[in-house]
N, C-alpha and C positions, 0 to 999 in steps of 0.2 A: 783672618781670611776674608770675612765679609766686608771689612773696611777696604781691603785691597781691591775687591771686585767692584765696589762702589767708585773708587778712585779711577779704576780702569774704564768703567762705563762713563763716568763724568768726563774723563779725558777724551774718550772717543767721541762723545756727543759734542764737546767743545771743538774738536778738530773738524767735525762735519759742519758745524755752524760757521767756522772760519773759512771753509772751502767755498762757501757761497751756495746759493740755491741753484738747482738745475733749471735751465731755461725750458720754456714750453716748446714742444715740437711744432715746427712750422712746415707745412707742405709747400714745396717749391718745384719749379721747373727751371732747370739750368741748361743753357746752351754754351758749349765750349769745347775745349780739347782735352783729351785724357793725357796726363803728363806723368813723368817720373819725378816725384817730389824731391828726391835726394839731389839730383843734379840741378833742378830748378832753384831750390832754396840755398844750397851750399855754395854754388858758384864754381864747383870743382871742374866743370867742363866749359866754363865761360859764362857770359851774361844770359839772362833768361830767354831772350829771343833766339839764342843759338841752341838752346836745348829744348826746343819745341819743334813740332812738325817732322817732315821727312828727314831733316838733318840729324835728328836725334832718335829716330824710330828704332833702330837696332839696339841701342843702349837702353832705351825705355823698355824694350822687351826683356832684355837681360835682367834689368833691375827688378821688374815686376815678377819675373820667374824666380828671382833670387830672394824675394821677400821684402823688397823696398816698398813702402806704402805708395799707392797710386793716388793721384788727385785729378780733379776736374778744374781746369783753368777756364773760368767763365769769360765771356766777351768783355765784361767790365773790369777784368784783371783780378777778380776775387778768386782765391784758390779754395776749393772744397776738398778736404781729406776724405777719401771714400772708405767707409767702414764696412759696407756690405754691398754686394752686387747682385741684383735680381734673384734673391733667394739663395745665392751661393755663399756659404759661410767662409770659404777660403778666397778672400779677395785677391791677395797676391799669389802668384804661381798658378792660378786656375786658368783653364783654357778660355773661359768666357772673357776674362779681363785681358788676356793676351790678344784676343781677336780684335779688341777695340783700342789698344794702346796707340796713341798719337792720332786717333780718329777724332773728327769733329762730330759731336752728337748732341742730342736733346734728351735730357734725363729728368724723369719725375722721381721725387723722393722726399724723405723726411730730413729736415735741416735741424741740427743740434749745434748750438754755439756755446763754447765753454772757454773761458779765459782768452777770448779774442780769436779762437781757432774755430773755423767752420768745419763741421763734420757732416757728411752726407751719407744717408742710407738710400741707395738707388733701388727703387722698387721696379722701375720699368724704363727701358730705353724707348723713347717715343720715335726717334728717328736717328739713324746712323748715316752720316754723310760721307764717311770714309776718311781717308787721309788726304785732306784738301790743302793743308799748309805746306806748300812746296818750298820749305826753307833751305833745302840742300843747294838750291840755285844761288842763294846768298852766302851760305855758311859752309858749303861742302858737307862733309859728313863729320859729325861730332860724336865720339872721338874718332880720329882718322883711322885707327886700327880696326874700326868696326866694318871696314870694307873687306868682304871675303876675297881671298886669293883665288885667281882663276884656276880652274881644274885643267891639268895638262893631259 
């Protein structure tokens, strides 16, 4: 029994060592647009430019409300996966995140990088510039069924 416990412990420690060290937390300020990461990375709704801004706003709301991880697309093209939002533990589906989907904003937070993925814990929104990327003029609405039917 003791030998088995030692092997389990040794195996666990080896796995942790292979996983690599956690990176130090870096304080950052990021300016960019809140995005729906599923449509942005998967290409299911088209190329990245068509799934940002006002063209994709309704779908981005649906995805965030449904639990799809949200991201912050920085001006330099870097995507930060948002893990926490201004003290709200429920990033996806929460009212706070739905209010800023597709908005351009400046966020202060803690950056964690693991296996090439940028994770951001947003401590504070410094400035919310609103939905400024009027991409629907170039791409219409993506997906097209996101346009509500007029009430008769």
